[in-house]
C-alpha positions as CSV (number, residue, x, y, z in Angstrom):
1,M,2.0,12.6,-17.0
2,V,3.7,15.9,-17.8
3,V,1.2,18.3,-16.8
4,R,-0.2,16.5,-13.7
5,D,0.2,19.7,-11.6
6,Q,-1.9,21.7,-14.3
7,V,-4.7,19.2,-14.2
8,H,-7.7,19.0,-11.6
9,G,-6.7,16.4,-9.4
10,G,-9.9,14.4,-9.5
11,F,-9.6,14.4,-13.5
12,A,-6.0,13.4,-13.1
13,A,-6.7,10.6,-10.5
14,A,-9.7,9.4,-13.0
15,Y,-7.4,9.3,-15.9
16,L,-4.4,7.5,-14.1
17,K,-7.1,4.6,-13.0
18,V,-7.9,3.9,-16.7
19,K,-4.9,5.1,-18.7
20,D,-2.6,1.9,-19.0
21,G,-5.7,-0.2,-20.1
22,V,-6.8,2.3,-22.7
23,M,-3.3,2.6,-23.9
24,V,-3.0,-1.4,-24.3
25,K,-6.2,-1.6,-26.1
26,L,-5.6,1.5,-28.5
27,A,-2.2,-0.4,-29.2
28,D,-3.8,-3.6,-29.9
29,L,-6.5,-2.2,-32.1
30,H,-3.8,0.0,-34.1
31,A,-1.6,-3.1,-34.5
32,A,-4.5,-4.9,-36.0
33,N,-5.9,-2.1,-38.1
34,P,-3.9,1.1,-38.3
35,L,-6.4,3.7,-38.8
36,P,-6.5,7.3,-37.5
37,V,-8.5,7.5,-34.1
38,V,-10.9,10.2,-32.9
39,I,-10.8,10.9,-29.2
40,C,-13.7,12.4,-27.7
41,G,-15.9,12.6,-24.6
42,H,-18.5,14.5,-22.7
43,S,-18.1,15.9,-19.2
44,L,-15.7,13.6,-17.2
45,G,-15.2,11.6,-20.4
46,G,-14.3,14.9,-22.2
47,A,-11.5,15.8,-19.5
48,L,-10.3,12.1,-19.9
49,A,-10.4,12.4,-23.6
50,A,-8.3,15.6,-23.5
51,L,-5.8,14.0,-21.2
52,L,-5.5,10.8,-23.4
53,A,-5.2,13.0,-26.5
54,L,-2.3,14.9,-25.0
55,D,-0.7,11.6,-23.8
56,L,-0.9,10.1,-27.1
57,A,0.5,13.3,-28.9
58,L,3.2,13.4,-26.4
59,S,4.1,9.6,-26.7
60,S,4.3,10.2,-30.5
61,Q,6.6,12.8,-30.2
62,R,9.0,10.8,-28.0
63,G,8.6,7.9,-30.5
64,A,6.9,5.5,-27.9
């Protein structure tokens, strides 16, 4: 993640634990039904949602 040093260590660690699984699931869902996605959460989920949204935006800029 590009901004790892700018994110609270606990939030970054929690995100990195779930990132790969969430990315695979989102890719599968998008392949089956390419609709816009809303990313949201509350408390820790909000932090993870923000990191996921950033990761998705950066991935789409890179063409990944």
